[in-house]
C-alpha positions as CSV (number, residue, x, y, z in Angstrom):
1,M,57.3,50.2,-9.3
2,F,60.5,48.8,-10.8
3,A,62.9,49.7,-8.0
4,A,63.4,46.2,-6.7
5,I,63.9,44.3,-10.0
6,P,66.4,44.4,-12.8
7,L,65.2,45.9,-16.2
8,R,65.5,42.5,-17.8
9,V,63.0,41.0,-15.3
10,A,60.7,44.1,-15.6
11,V,60.2,43.6,-19.4
12,T,59.9,39.8,-19.4
13,A,58.3,38.8,-16.1
14,D,54.6,38.2,-15.5
15,K,52.7,41.3,-14.5
16,S,51.4,39.7,-11.3
17,Y,54.9,38.8,-10.2
18,I,56.0,42.4,-10.8
19,A,53.0,43.7,-8.8
20,L,53.8,41.4,-5.9
21,V,57.5,42.4,-5.8
22,A,56.4,46.1,-6.0
23,G,54.1,45.6,-3.0
24,R,56.8,44.1,-0.9
25,Q,59.2,46.9,-1.9
26,A,56.5,49.5,-0.9
27,Q,56.3,47.9,2.5
28,A,60.1,48.0,2.8
29,T,60.1,51.6,1.7
30,L,57.7,52.6,4.4
31,M,59.7,50.7,7.1
32,R,62.8,52.7,6.0
33,G,60.8,55.8,7.0
34,F,59.6,57.2,3.7
35,T,55.9,58.1,4.1
36,S,55.5,59.6,0.6
37,V,57.2,58.9,-2.7
38,R,56.9,60.2,-6.3
39,D,56.8,57.6,-9.0
40,M,58.4,59.1,-12.1
41,G,57.0,56.6,-14.7
42,G,55.5,53.2,-14.4
43,P,52.3,51.2,-14.0
44,V,52.0,52.1,-10.3
45,F,48.3,53.0,-10.2
46,G,47.2,49.5,-9.0
47,L,49.8,49.6,-6.2
48,K,48.7,53.1,-5.2
49,R,45.1,51.9,-5.0
50,A,46.0,48.9,-2.9
51,I,47.9,51.0,-0.4
52,D,45.2,53.7,-0.3
53,A,42.6,51.0,0.3
54,G,44.6,49.4,3.1
55,V,45.2,46.2,1.3
56,L,48.9,46.5,2.1
57,S,51.1,49.0,3.8
58,G,53.3,51.4,2.0
59,P,54.0,55.0,1.5
60,R,51.7,57.6,-0.1
61,I,52.4,57.4,-3.8
62,Y,52.2,60.4,-6.2
63,P,52.3,58.8,-9.6
64,S,53.2,60.5,-12.8
65,G,51.9,57.9,-15.2
66,A,53.8,56.7,-18.2
67,S,57.4,57.8,-18.6
68,I,58.3,59.9,-21.7
69,S,61.4,58.9,-23.7
70,Q,62.7,58.9,-27.2
71,T,62.5,55.7,-29.2
72,G,65.2,53.3,-27.9
73,G,65.8,55.5,-24.8
74,H,65.7,54.5,-21.2
75,G,61.9,54.7,-21.0
76,D,61.4,52.6,-24.1
77,L,60.8,49.1,-22.6
78,R,59.9,47.3,-25.9
79,L,61.8,44.2,-26.7
80,R,64.1,44.3,-29.8
């Protein structure tokens, strides 16, 4: 979900912008030959649903849900 944007953008941008960038990245991932991917933490369920429904093209996504991290760790995306 966040593969194509810097962390600063991921935590400050509008959610709809992030979703659109993620959709474009999903299409690019499929065009590079990846037919299945494992998302290891992120809000990817909407993107998965859109791909599964044929709204846009992309790889089959196996989501893990929210990432687990300690407070202040790499998975803690709260602003200071």
